[in-house]
N, C-alpha and C positions, 0 to 999 in steps of 0.2 A: 320463360326459356324457349327457344325454338326447338322443335322435336322434328326429326325425320317425316312424320305425319302433317305437321302443321305447314313445314316447309313445302312439301309437294303439293298440298292443297292450296297454297298461294303462289304456286308457280305458273300462273296462267300465261303471262308473256312467254314464257319458254316452251310450254307444252309438256303435259306429263310425260306423253310418248319419248319426247327429245330428252328430258330429264333423265328417264329410266334406260335410255340408251338406244331407242329405236328411231329411225331415220324417217321423217316426214317428208311430203311432197313440197319442198320449199327451195328458193333459189339456192345456189352456192355458198354465198357469202353469209347468209342468215345462220345457218346452222353452226357456223364457225364462232360467231359472236355469243350466239345462245349457248354453246357448250363452255365457252370461257367463262360466262357468268354464272352457270351454274356450279361449275367447279369451285370458282370464289366463294359462293355462297355455302356450299358444302364445307369447304375449309373453315368459314366462320363458325358453322355449327360445330363442326369438330374440336375448333380451339375452345368454344364456349363449354363444350362438354368435357374437355381436358382440364381446364381451369377449375370447373365446378368440382371434379374429381379430386383435383390436388388441394382445393381448399378444404375438402372433407377430410383429407389426411392431415393437414395442418392443424385442423380443430380438435383433432385427437391430443396434440401437444398442448393447445392452449387449455383444453380441459384438464390434463395432467398438471398444467403449471398452478391453474386455479385451485386444484385439490391439495396440490404441494404447499401452496401458500396459506391456506387455511390450516393445514395441520401445522404448520410452522408458527402461526400467529397463535394458535391454541397453546401450544408447546411452550412458547415463550414466556407465558404467563405461569407456566408450572415449572420452569427451572429452578434448580439450587440443589446444595448449595453451591454458590459460586462468588469469586472475587473478581471484580473488573478493576483493571489498573489503568488510570489516565496518566502517562508521563507529562510533568510539566516542569516549571522552572524551580517550583518548592518541592521538589522531590516526589511529586505523584499525588493524584487523588484516589483513593482507595474506596470501593464500594462492595460491601457483603450483601449478596442476595440470597435471602434464605426464608421459605416458607411466606412467600408474598410480600416480605418486607425487605426495605433496603436500609442499610446502615452506612453512612459516608463519614470518612475521618481523612485528615491530612497528618499523619504521623511523624512527617521528618521534620527535626530541628530547624531552626533558622540558619545556623551554620552552613547547612547545604546551599541554600539559595545565595547566601553572601559568598561564599568562598567560589561557587562558580560564577558568579557575577564578575567578580575581578579577573578571574581566571579567562574571561572571555574577552578582555581589554584588547589583546593583540588581534583576535578576530574582528572587533568591533573597528579597529584602523584599517585592517586589510580591506573590509567590506566597503570603507570610504574612499580608499585609492585604487581600488582594483581596476577599474574602468580607465584609469589614466595610466596604468602601466604600459610598457612597450608589449607589443604583440609578439615580440621574438624572443625565443628562449635564450637567456644569458648564459655565459660561460661561468657555471655555479655548480657547486658539488653535486648538487642532485639533480642536474639538467636532465639526466636521462628519466627521470620519474616525473618529469612535466610533459603532460600532453600538448604539443604545439597547437593543436587545432583547439583544443579546450582553452588555451591560454588567450588566443587570439580572439576567441569569441567573448572571453571575460573582458578583456582590455579593448572594450569597443571605442572608446573615446582617444586613446594613447595620450603621450605626453605633451602633446603641442598646445596644451592649455594648462593653467593654473586654477581652473575654476574648482578644483579639489580643495583648495585652501581654505575656502568658507566653511564647508561641512566639517573639515577637519579641526579647524579651530573650535566649532561648536562643540564637537566631541571634547575636545580638550577642556573646555570650561567645565563639562560634567565631571571629566578626570580631578580636575582640582578641586571642586566641591567634596568629591568622595575623599579626597586626600586629606582635607582640612577637617574632614568630620570622621576620620579612621578611628582616632584614638576614643573618641566618645562612642564607638560602637561595641565597645566592651568585648572584642573578640580575644581569644587565647593569644598569647604573646608571640608563637611561631606563626601562627595565622595571620596575625597582624602585621608582622615584619615581612611575610611573603606579599602580602597585598601591597605594602608600602613600596616594596622594590618594583612590583608590577607597574604600580602608577607612576613612580618617580622615572622609570625607563621609558614608558609610553609618552610621557610629558615632554623628556628631552628630545624623543625621535621626532615627536610633531613640532616643537620649536626649532629643531635643525632643518626639518624639511620645508616648513613655511619660510624660514629665513633664507633658505638656499633656492626657493621656488622649484625645488627637485626632488625627487626620490627614484629609487629603482629597486627591482627585486633584490639585489645584493644588499644594498641598505638595510631593506626591510627584513631580510634573513637574519642580519647581524642584531637587529633590534630583537627579533624573535628567539634567538638563541640566547641573549642575556638573561631574558626572563622566563625561559623554560624550565629550571630548576624552582623557582617559585611558582610556578603552574603546577608543577607535580606536587608540592607541598598543599596547596589548594585543593587539588583533585583527592588526596588523602583525607583531609579533613571533610570533604562533601560525601566521599565514600563511607566514612565511619559513621557520619551522621545518619545516612540513608540506611545502612545496615541496622543501626541501633533501633530508628523508628519502625522500620519495615517488620524485623523480627520481633518487636514488642507487641505491635498490632496482630501479627498472626497468632502469637501464643494467647492474646487475648480473645480473639475470635474464635480459637480452637476449643478455649474451654467454654465459650458461650454456646455453641452449636454442639458440643459434645464430639467425642472420639469416632462413633459411628458415623456421624454426616461428614465429620471431616476426611474420612477415609474415601469418601466419594466426591470431595471437593474439586470443582473446575476453576481454573484460574485463566482469565483472558485479558490478555495485554495489549491495550492499543497504542502501538508505537509509530513513529515516523520511520519510512522505511530506511532510511539512512543510519538508524540505530536499532533496527530491528535483530541484528545478530549479536547475541550476548548481550541483550537488553539488561540493563541494570536491576529491574525489578524482578525478571524472571530469575536471575542468578541468586538472589536472595530468597525467594519464595521457594523455587524448586527443591532444596533439601527439605523444607518442612512440611512438603506434600506426601501423600502416600506414594513410596517409590514404585510399587507395583502397577500404579495408573499414570504417574506423571508423564510419561511420554505421550499419552493420549489426552490428558487432562489438562496439561499446560500448553496453551494456544496463545500464539502472537498472532496479532492482526495488523500487519503493516499497513499505513494510510499516506497519502500524500500530504495531508495536513489532518489534524485532530479533527473529527467530526462535531456537528453543533449539538448532537444528540449521542453523546458516548455509549450511555447505558443502553440505549435501543439499539444502537448498531451492534454491540458486544452481545447483546441477548438473542438479536436476530441472528446473527451468526452462530452464536452457540446453539440455537434450536435447530438451525440447519445442521450442523454437526452431529449432533445427538441422534435427530431422526434418520440421517443418513448411514450413522454407526448400525442401528437397527436394521434399516432397509437393505443395505449392503449384504447382510447375511441372510436375509430372505428372498430377496429378488434374484441375487447371484450365487445361489447355494450350489452350483456346480463348478463355479470358477472363482476359487478364493483368491486369485492374482486381480481378477476384475473388482471383486468385492473390495480388496484393499485399497484399490484406487479410488472408489466410491467413497470410502472411510477416510483417505488421505487427502492430500494436496493435489495429486495427479489426475488431469483429465481423463474421463474414460476412453478418449479416442487417442490418447499419447502414444500408445504403442503401436497402434495401426498406423498413425501419422509418421512415426519414426521409421516403420518397415517400410512404408511406401517411399520414403525420401533415402531409402538405403543405408539407414543408421542403425548400427549393432544394437540389439536390446537384450539385455542380459539380467535376468531377475527382476525382482519387485522394485529395485531402486534404479531403474533404466533413466526416469525423470530427473533424479537428483544427480546421476551420472552425466546426462547430458549438459546439465546447467553446469556443472562445475569444470567441464571441459571447455567452457566458453561457448556452448551451442546455443543457449538461451539464458534469460534471466528475469523473471517477472515477479514484481513485489507482492502480489496478491493472487490468490486462486485455492479454490475448496471444491471438491468433489465434481458433481454433475455441472455446475455451473448455472443452476436455476435462477 
C-alpha cells in the first residue's frame, strides 16, 4: 500500500518542493500540470486509506458472523427435546429430537390423505383451465372479491383456444378410475358418498365443457357450489383423522421423555407460507404443550417450498432462536424492548426505520401493527438476520 512517505519519495517528476506547496523556478505551464497530477495522486492514496479503514470495520462483522455460526452449529447438536413437523399430503411427518436421537413417525390414518385427495378435485380442474379463462372479471356474485389484475395474470392464454381439452380429458380419466375403485377403497359410508358426489359432478362438468368446447368463470362456480357440501364432509373426516393421530403420538412421546423434559419441549413446524396461519399441526399440538412456555416454544417457519433437509433447517433455525433468547438478555440488558426484538421476529432496526419513515411506533407490537394495517407482510424473519 502506498504511504505518504513512499509517495513523496517517488515524486521525482514533480519535485518534492512543488508537492509540498513550494514554488520552483519553472515555466508557468508546468507547475499547473504538476499540481494537478499531485492532487490526483493524493486522492488515490487517500481513497486507498479510506477503503482499508472501512474494510477493517467490515471485518469485525465478518468475525462476529463466524463466531455466531460456530455457536449455532454446536448448539444445533445439543438441542432438545423438540418436535419437528413437516406438513405433507399424508398428514405430516413428525420427528422427535431428544438426547441426540431422532424418532420419526407418520401418525395420521390414511383417511386423511384419501379424503383430501378427492376434496382437491375442483382445484385440479381449476388448475387445468385457469390459463384459458377470460381475463376480465365477469358479473358474478363475488366479483368484488376477484382482483382484476391477478385474474388477468392467471388467464394468460385466454379463451381463444381449446387446447385445454386435452389435459382436462386426461384428468377426467384419472377421476373415472378413482370412481370405479371407490367402493373397493373401504371408506366409511358418509365419506364414500361425499367422494362419489364430488367425482360425479366433476366428470359431468368436464364432459359438458369438452362437448361445448367452452367454459367460463360462472359455469365453473356453479359446479364448485354443487360440490362444496361434499368437500366439507371430506374436510371433517380429514380433520378427525389428523387430530386422533397427532394427539396419540404426542401422548406417546410425552410418556417416553417424561414430564420434566416435556415441559421444556420446543415444536418447530415447517409450513408453506399460504398455510402458516392457524396451521393444522400447530392447532393440535399447542394445547398439549407447557402453556407457560408455548408462546415462545411453538415456532412456525413458513417456507416457499418444503426444504430438502427439513430437520437440518428446523434445528438450524431453532439454534438461532435459542441462542438469541439468551443473547438478548445479556447484550441488551438496559433495553428490554430491543431485547424483545432480538428474541422475536422483529428486526432490530425496525423501530428506527419506522421512525425515519414517519410511521407511529407504539409499544413492543409495532411490527405486528404495521403489518396488520397493510404496511408490510413478510413470510420469514427472525432476530438479527444473521
